[in-house]
C-alpha positions as CSV (number, residue, x, y, z in Angstrom):
1,M,24.0,17.8,16.0
2,S,27.5,16.8,16.5
3,S,29.6,15.0,14.3
4,R,29.7,12.2,16.5
5,A,25.9,12.1,16.7
6,N,25.6,12.3,12.6
7,A,28.2,9.2,12.7
8,D,25.9,7.3,14.9
9,A,22.9,8.3,13.0
10,A,24.9,7.3,9.6
11,G,25.7,4.0,11.2
12,R,22.3,3.1,12.1
13,R,20.7,3.6,8.5
14,W,23.3,1.4,7.3
15,A,22.7,-1.3,9.9
16,A,20.5,-4.2,8.7
17,L,16.8,-3.6,8.2
18,P,14.7,-4.3,11.4
19,W,12.9,-7.6,10.7
20,P,9.1,-6.3,10.0
21,V,10.8,-4.1,7.4
22,A,12.8,-6.9,6.0
23,C,9.6,-9.4,5.6
24,W,7.9,-6.4,3.6
25,V,10.7,-5.7,1.6
26,T,10.8,-9.7,0.9
27,V,7.1,-9.9,0.0
28,L,7.4,-7.0,-2.2
29,L,10.5,-9.0,-4.0
30,L,8.9,-12.4,-4.2
31,T,5.5,-10.6,-5.6
32,G,7.5,-8.9,-8.3
33,I,9.4,-12.1,-9.3
34,V,5.9,-13.6,-9.7
35,Q,5.1,-11.0,-12.1
36,I,8.0,-11.6,-14.1
37,L,6.8,-15.1,-14.4
38,R,3.3,-14.0,-15.3
39,A,5.1,-11.4,-18.0
40,Q,3.3,-8.5,-16.3
41,W,6.0,-5.8,-16.5
42,F,4.1,-2.8,-15.2
43,D,3.3,-4.8,-12.2
44,T,6.9,-6.0,-11.9
45,A,8.2,-2.2,-11.7
46,V,5.8,-1.4,-9.3
47,F,6.7,-4.1,-6.7
48,F,10.4,-3.6,-7.4
49,A,10.2,0.3,-6.9
50,A,8.1,-0.1,-3.7
51,A,11.0,-2.6,-2.3
52,L,13.6,-0.1,-3.4
53,F,11.6,2.9,-1.9
54,V,11.1,1.1,1.4
55,V,15.0,0.5,1.7
56,V,15.9,3.9,0.4
57,S,13.3,5.7,2.8
58,R,15.7,5.2,5.7
59,W,17.7,8.0,4.4
60,I,14.5,10.4,3.7
61,P,14.5,12.8,6.8
62,A,11.5,13.2,8.7
63,R,9.8,16.9,8.0
64,A,8.2,19.3,10.3
65,A,4.7,18.1,11.4
66,R,1.8,20.1,9.8
67,R,-1.9,19.2,10.6
68,V,-4.2,18.4,8.1
69,P,-8.0,19.1,9.2
70,Q,-10.1,15.8,9.2
71,W,-12.8,17.3,7.0
72,A,-9.7,17.8,4.3
73,I,-9.0,14.2,4.4
74,L,-12.6,13.3,4.2
75,A,-13.3,15.8,1.4
76,G,-9.9,14.9,-0.6
77,A,-11.2,10.9,-0.1
78,A,-14.6,11.9,-1.6
79,A,-13.3,13.9,-4.4
80,A,-10.8,11.3,-5.3
81,G,-13.6,8.5,-5.0
82,L,-15.9,10.5,-7.5
83,V,-13.1,10.9,-10.0
84,V,-12.0,7.2,-9.6
85,C,-15.7,6.3,-10.1
86,L,-16.0,8.0,-13.5
87,L,-12.7,6.5,-14.7
88,P,-12.8,3.4,-16.8
89,R,-11.1,0.5,-15.3
90,H,-7.6,-0.3,-16.0
91,S,-7.4,3.0,-17.7
92,V,-4.2,5.3,-17.5
93,G,-6.2,7.9,-15.7
94,M,-7.6,5.6,-13.0
95,I,-3.9,4.0,-12.4
96,A,-2.8,7.8,-12.0
97,M,-5.5,8.4,-9.6
98,I,-4.8,5.1,-7.4
99,I,-0.9,6.4,-7.4
100,A,-2.0,9.8,-6.3
101,V,-4.4,8.5,-3.5
102,G,-1.3,6.4,-2.2
103,A,1.4,9.1,-2.4
104,G,-1.4,11.4,-0.5
105,A,-1.5,8.8,2.2
106,L,2.1,8.4,2.4
107,A,2.6,12.2,2.9
108,L,0.3,12.3,5.7
109,T,1.6,9.2,7.3
110,W,5.3,9.8,6.7
111,P,7.2,10.9,9.9
112,G,6.0,14.4,10.5
113,G,2.9,14.1,8.6
114,S,-0.4,14.9,10.1
115,A,-1.4,11.3,10.2
116,A,1.9,10.1,11.5
117,S,1.8,8.0,14.8
118,S,5.1,8.7,17.2
119,R,4.4,5.4,18.8
120,W,2.5,2.0,18.1
121,T,-0.2,1.9,20.5
122,R,-1.6,-1.6,21.5
123,G,-4.6,-0.9,18.8
124,L,-2.5,0.4,16.1
125,R,-0.2,-2.9,16.6
126,L,-3.3,-4.9,16.5
127,L,-4.8,-3.2,13.6
128,G,-1.1,-3.4,11.7
129,G,-1.2,-7.2,12.6
130,A,-4.6,-7.8,11.0
131,W,-3.7,-5.9,8.0
132,C,-0.3,-7.8,7.9
133,G,-2.4,-10.8,8.0
134,L,-4.7,-10.2,5.4
135,V,-2.0,-9.1,2.9
136,V,0.0,-12.3,3.4
137,A,-3.1,-14.6,2.9
138,G,-3.9,-12.5,-0.1
139,C,-0.7,-13.1,-1.7
140,L,-0.5,-16.9,-0.6
141,W,-4.0,-17.2,-2.3
142,E,-2.8,-15.2,-5.6
143,L,0.6,-17.1,-5.8
144,A,-1.4,-20.4,-5.5
145,Q,-3.7,-19.3,-8.2
146,F,-1.1,-18.4,-10.5
147,V,1.0,-22.1,-9.6
148,L,-2.4,-24.0,-10.3
149,G,-3.2,-21.9,-13.5
150,Q,0.4,-22.8,-14.7
151,L,-0.3,-26.7,-13.8
152,H,-3.9,-26.9,-15.1
153,P,-4.2,-23.9,-17.7
154,A,-7.6,-25.3,-19.0
155,D,-9.1,-25.0,-15.5
156,P,-10.6,-21.7,-14.4
157,S,-8.5,-19.2,-12.2
158,Y,-10.0,-17.9,-9.1
159,A,-7.4,-14.9,-8.6
160,F,-9.2,-12.2,-6.5
161,S,-9.3,-10.0,-9.8
162,N,-11.3,-12.5,-11.6
163,L,-13.4,-13.1,-8.6
164,L,-14.3,-9.4,-8.5
165,D,-14.8,-9.0,-12.1
166,P,-18.5,-9.3,-11.8
167,L,-18.8,-6.9,-9.2
168,L,-16.7,-4.3,-10.5
169,D,-18.1,-4.6,-14.1
170,V,-21.3,-2.8,-12.9
171,A,-21.5,0.8,-11.9
172,P,-23.1,0.1,-8.2
173,G,-20.4,-2.7,-7.6
174,K,-17.6,-0.3,-8.8
175,V,-18.9,2.5,-6.6
176,L,-19.2,0.2,-3.2
177,F,-16.0,-1.1,-3.9
178,I,-14.2,2.2,-4.1
179,A,-16.1,3.4,-1.3
180,A,-15.0,0.6,0.9
181,W,-11.5,1.1,-0.4
182,L,-11.3,4.6,0.4
183,A,-13.2,4.2,3.8
184,C,-10.6,1.8,5.0
185,G,-7.8,4.3,4.0
186,V,-9.2,7.0,6.2
187,L,-9.8,4.5,9.0
188,L,-6.2,3.7,8.7
189,L,-5.1,7.4,8.7
190,R,-7.3,8.3,11.4
191,R,-6.3,5.2,13.7
192,G,-2.4,5.9,12.4
193,G,-2.7,9.7,13.8
194,G,-4.2,8.1,17.4
195,R,-7.6,10.1,16.3
C-alpha cells in the first residue's frame, strides 16, 4: 500500500464516528453512567469497556477470511448452552461463559470472520433495525424503572431482571431462556453471513 493510501486510511480512522456507531457508543456510555448511579461497578466497567472497544476497534485490521462450518457453530452453541444451564445464576463461571460466547460471536462476525457480511442487504438492515429498536426500548424501560425506583423506593421494581426472576429461578425456565438466547445468536450469525 502506498504512503498516500496509508495516510488516507489513517485520516479516515481519525474522522468522526459514523452516526450509527456514535449512537451506540452514546447508548453504552449513558448506560454506564446509570450503572454508576446504581453503584453497580462491574456493570459500569462492562459498558464503558464496550464503548471504548467500539471506538478503538476502528484501528483493528480485518483478518483473512476463514469459514467455520454451520455444524461447528451449532455444536458450539449447544455445548455452551449445556454448560451455562449447569452453572448457578450470577456465578463467576456463568459470567465467564457469557463473555466467551460473546467473544466467539464477535470473532465470527469481525470483518473477515466466517459470519461477516461484506455488505448490508435489505433484510439484514431490517433485522438490524429491529434489534436496535428492541435494545433502545429495553434501555428506556430499564431507565424508567430505575428513576421510578429512586422516586418511590417502597414500590416494587419492574426491571427486566425482576420480571424474569420467577422464570429463571426454575430449571425448565432457565433452559428455555438459554435456548432462546443462543437460538437468536445463531440466527443473527446465519443472517449476518448471508446464509
